[in-house]
C-alpha positions in Angstrom: 0.1 -0.1 -0.1 1.0 3.5 -0.9 1.9 5.6 2.2 -0.1 8.5 0.6 -3.2 6.7 -1.1 -6.7 7.3 -0.5 -7.4 4.4 1.5 -4.3 4.7 3.9 -5.1 8.3 4.4 -8.8 7.4 5.3 -7.1 5.1 7.8 -5.2 7.8 9.3 -7.7 9.8 9.5 -10.0 7.1 11.4 -7.0 6.5 13.9 -7.0 10.4 14.8 -10.6 10.3 15.6 -10.3 7.2 17.5 -7.4 8.9 19.3 -9.4 11.8 20.0 -12.7 10.3 21.5 -10.4 7.9 23.7 -8.4 10.7 25.3 -11.5 13.0 25.7 -13.2 10.1 27.4 -10.4 10.0 30.0 -10.3 13.5 30.5 -14.0 13.6 31.8 -13.0 11.5 34.6 -9.9 13.0 35.5 -6.7 15.1 34.4 -4.4 12.6 33.0 -0.9 13.1 31.8 -0.2 12.1 28.2 3.0 10.8 27.6 4.7 11.2 23.9 7.5 8.7 23.6 8.4 9.1 20.0 8.3 11.2 17.2 6.0 9.2 14.8 3.1 9.7 17.3 3.2 13.3 18.1 1.6 14.8 15.3 -1.4 12.1 15.3 -1.6 13.2 19.0 -2.0 17.0 18.0 -4.3 16.2 15.1 -6.6 14.2 17.7 -6.7 17.4 19.8 -7.7 19.7 16.9 -10.3 17.4 15.9 -12.3 17.6 18.9 -11.7 21.3 19.5 -12.4 22.2 15.6 -14.9 19.4 15.0 -17.6 21.8 13.5 -14.9 23.9 11.5 -14.7 26.5 14.0 -13.1 26.6 17.6 -15.7 25.1 20.1 -15.4 26.4 23.7 -16.5 23.8 26.3 -15.3 22.8 29.6 -15.2 19.2 28.6 -13.1 19.6 25.2 -9.4 20.5 26.1 -6.0 19.8 25.4 -4.7 17.3 27.9 -1.0 18.1 29.3 1.7 15.8 27.5 5.1 15.4 28.3 7.7 14.4 25.7 10.1 11.4 27.1 12.5 10.2 24.8 11.9 6.3 25.0 13.3 5.9 21.5 16.3 8.3 21.8 18.8 6.1 20.2 21.0 4.6 23.0 22.6 1.4 22.5 21.4 -0.4 25.5 17.9 0.1 24.7 16.2 -1.5 27.6 18.5 0.2 30.2 17.7 3.6 28.6 13.9 2.9 28.9 14.2 1.8 32.4 16.1 5.3 33.1 13.2 7.1 31.5 10.5 5.1 33.1 12.6 6.4 36.4 11.9 10.0 35.2 8.3 9.4 34.7 7.9 7.9 37.8 9.4 10.8 39.6 7.4 13.2 37.6 3.9 11.4 38.7 5.1 11.5 42.1 5.5 15.2 42.0 9.0 14.8 43.6 11.6 16.9 41.7 14.4 16.1 44.2 14.5 12.6 42.5 17.5 12.9 40.6 16.3 11.1 37.6 14.0 14.4 36.9 16.7 16.7 38.0 19.1 15.2 35.1 16.3 15.2 32.5 15.6 19.0 33.1 19.5 19.5 33.2 19.7 17.6 29.7 17.4 20.1 28.2 19.3 23.0 29.3 22.6 21.3 28.2 21.1 21.0 24.7 19.5 24.5 24.7 15.9 23.8 25.0 15.0 24.1 28.8 11.8 22.7 29.9 8.8 24.9 31.4 9.7 26.2 34.7 6.2 25.0 36.2 6.8 21.2 35.1 6.7 20.3 38.6 3.2 21.9 39.5 1.3 20.0 37.3 -1.0 17.6 38.9 -2.0 14.6 36.8 -4.2 12.2 37.8 -3.8 9.2 35.6 -1.5 8.5 32.9 -2.2 7.8 29.0 0.7 6.3 27.2 0.3 6.7 23.5 2.6 5.4 20.8 3.2 3.8 17.5 4.2 0.1 17.2 6.3 -1.6 14.6 8.2 -5.0 15.8 7.4 -4.6 19.4 10.5 -4.2 21.1 10.3 -0.7 22.2 6.9 -0.8 23.9 7.5 -4.3 25.3 10.6 -3.2 27.4 8.9 0.1 28.3 5.9 -1.9 29.8 8.5 -4.1 31.4 10.1 -1.3 33.2 6.5 -0.2 34.2 5.8 -3.4 35.9 9.3 -3.2 37.5 9.2 0.2 39.0 5.4 0.0 39.8 3.6 2.3 37.6 0.2 0.7 37.5 -2.3 3.4 37.0 -2.1 4.2 33.2 -3.9 3.3 30.0 -2.2 2.7 26.6 -3.0 3.7 23.1 -1.1 2.0 20.6 -1.2 2.4 16.9 0.0 -1.1 15.2 1.7 0.1 11.8 1.1 -2.8 9.2 -2.0 -4.0 10.9 0.3 -5.5 13.6 1.9 -7.9 11.1 5.3 -7.1 12.0 5.0 -7.8 15.5 8.1 -10.3 16.5 7.0 -13.5 18.6 9.0 -12.8 21.5 7.1 -9.5 22.3 3.7 -11.0 21.9 3.4 -10.4 25.7 2.1 -6.8 24.9 -1.1 -8.0 23.9 -1.5 -9.4 27.5 -2.3 -5.6 28.6 -5.2 -5.5 26.5 -7.4 -4.8 29.8 -5.9 -1.2 30.3 -5.3 -0.5 26.5 -6.7 0.7 23.0 -5.1 -1.1 20.3 -5.5 0.4 16.6 -4.7 -1.6 13.4 -3.5 0.9 10.8 -1.8 0.0 7.3 0.6 2.4 7.4 1.3 5.1 9.7 2.2 8.2 7.6 4.5 9.5 10.4 6.6 6.5 11.5 10.3 6.9 10.6 9.8 10.3 9.2 11.9 13.3 9.8 11.5 16.4 11.7 10.2 17.9 8.2 7.3 15.6 8.6 6.5 15.1 12.2 7.2 18.5 13.6 9.3 16.7 16.2 13.0 15.9 16.6 15.3 14.2 19.2 18.7 15.4 20.2 21.0 12.8 22.3 24.4 13.8 23.4 26.4 10.9 21.9 29.7 10.7 24.1 30.1 6.9 24.9 31.8 8.3 28.4 28.6 10.2 29.5 27.2 7.3 31.7 30.9 6.8 33.2 31.3 10.1 34.3 27.9 10.6 35.6 27.8 7.6 37.9 31.2 8.5 39.1 30.0 11.6 40.4 26.5 10.6 41.5 26.0 7.6 43.6 22.2 8.0 43.7 21.9 6.3 40.3 21.3 2.6 40.1 24.4 0.5 39.2 22.6 -1.1 36.0 21.4 2.3 35.0 22.4 3.7 31.5 22.3 7.4 31.8 19.6 9.1 29.7 21.3 11.1 27.3 18.4 12.4 25.0 15.5 15.0 24.6 12.4 14.8 22.3 10.8 18.3 21.3 8.2 19.6 19.2 9.4 22.1 16.7 7.6 25.4 16.5 9.9 28.0 14.9 7.6 28.8 11.9 10.3 30.8 10.2 12.4 27.6 9.9 10.8 26.7 6.4 12.7 23.8 5.8 11.0 22.1 8.4 8.2 23.8 9.6 6.8 24.2 5.9 6.6 20.4 5.2 4.8 19.9 8.9 2.4 22.2 8.2 1.7 20.6 4.7 1.0 17.3 6.4 -1.1 19.0 9.4 -3.1 21.0 6.7 -3.7 17.7 4.4 -4.9 15.7 7.3 -6.9 18.3 8.9 -8.8 19.0 5.3 -9.1 15.2 4.8 -10.9 14.9 8.3 -12.9 17.9 7.4 -13.8 16.7 4.0 -14.6 12.9 5.2 -16.7 14.0 8.1 -18.9 15.9 5.6 -19.0 12.7 3.0 -17.2 14.4 0.3 -16.1 11.4 -1.8 -13.9 13.4 -4.0 -11.7 14.7 -1.2 -8.4 12.6 -2.3 -8.4 14.6 -5.7 -9.2 18.0 -4.1 -6.0 17.5 -2.0 -3.9 16.2 -4.7 -1.6 19.5 -4.2 -1.0 18.7 -0.6 -0.4 15.1 -1.2 2.1 15.5 -4.0 3.8 18.6 -1.9 4.1 15.9 1.0 5.4 13.1 -1.2 8.4 15.6 -2.5 9.1 16.3 1.1 9.5 12.6 2.1 11.6 11.9 -0.9 13.7 15.0 0.1 14.5 14.2 4.0 17.9 14.0 3.7 18.2 17.6 2.7 15.9 18.9 5.4 18.0 16.8 8.1 21.3 18.6 6.8 19.5 22.0 7.1 18.4 21.1 10.6 21.6 19.9 11.7 22.9 23.6 10.6 19.9 24.8 12.9 20.9 22.6 15.8 24.7 23.6 15.6 23.9 27.3 16.0 21.8 26.6 19.1 24.6 24.3 20.7 27.5 26.7 19.3 25.4 29.8 20.8 25.2 28.1 24.2 28.6 26.5 24.5 31.3 27.7 22.1 32.3 26.3 18.8 35.3 24.8 20.3 33.5 22.5 22.7 31.3 20.9 20.0 33.4 17.7 18.6 30.6 17.0 16.0 27.0 17.1 15.2 25.3 14.7 12.6 21.8 12.9 12.0 21.4 8.9 12.0 19.5 7.3 9.5 16.3 7.3 11.9 16.5 11.2 11.9 17.9 11.2 15.6 20.5 14.4 15.9 23.6 13.3 17.6 25.8 15.9 19.8 29.3 15.1 20.6 31.1 17.3 23.1 34.8 17.8 23.6 35.7 15.1 26.3 36.8 17.6 29.0 34.1 20.2 28.4 31.8 17.2 29.0 33.3 16.4 32.3 32.9 20.1 33.1 29.2 20.1 32.1 28.6 16.8 34.4 30.4 18.6 37.5 28.3 21.7 37.0 25.2 19.4 37.6 26.1 18.9 41.4 25.5 22.8 42.0 22.5 23.1 39.7 20.5 19.9 40.6 18.7 21.3 43.4 17.6 24.5 41.6 15.1 22.4 39.7 13.6 21.1 43.1 11.7 24.5 43.6 10.9 25.8 40.1 
């Protein structure tokens, strides 16, 4: 099936509406935190919020229709030891849900954002989520399997899963079939092809940056004994890209958003010619998907500028993107040691903000 053929766009629209209804039903009985663990799910989540708010074509003011608070946690940020990295970020999530910002995992998470030039909002510790919604796309099943293992191990229990199975779940590896045993607190959505899966920032509007120095975990553990011995220290952040002036990325993300919003509206109205009417946006999005290597390079330049302005050119050893569109920043080793040591004096400032 073609990623942007009529049937697949219809299936993605159906999934967005389904996500929207599930989340709004949960909001009616509490104030859940929605965790966004990867780039592929982010634009579909945003569209699901817009769908309810703009269901009639105009903004709908209602106490029952509102955007839930969401938190981007980079469970798929590209560490070599994926299981240990996912356990680390579940500790971050657990600290957040417990509203205890003195826990070193959450303090380090906030410091990572600062190092990489994208500080978290100062009121992150003031939210009071009631329940948790974990929403993600699923391909082979390894990522969500390891995440759910970490939930069980650390003791996170009050959550609801929304999982979008790419290729209708046909690619799930047998050893990860245990994820289906979580069906009692989950919604499983089958979809032929998730349009945003494995796409770059140009399409998803989100990006992941990691510190690629292999010595990071060793140096952090040498200086902070609160971390567990088996921990692989979290090295990345996941962000929504909002700079509308950066046309190389935001233009393509906007094209995707416009295409899906218009498709939702037309399908809702029963317009059987929606696909033909949206051909301009479909063709434009195809070109963006085919040209992602160029936009990756443009975005590396943008990230380089951000990091250079914060740390100085001489302290940056390398910045590059991976085939999975993760941006890796490598600092000069001695400078990285200084950054880690500075966490000692800064970490407690995150406990009171």
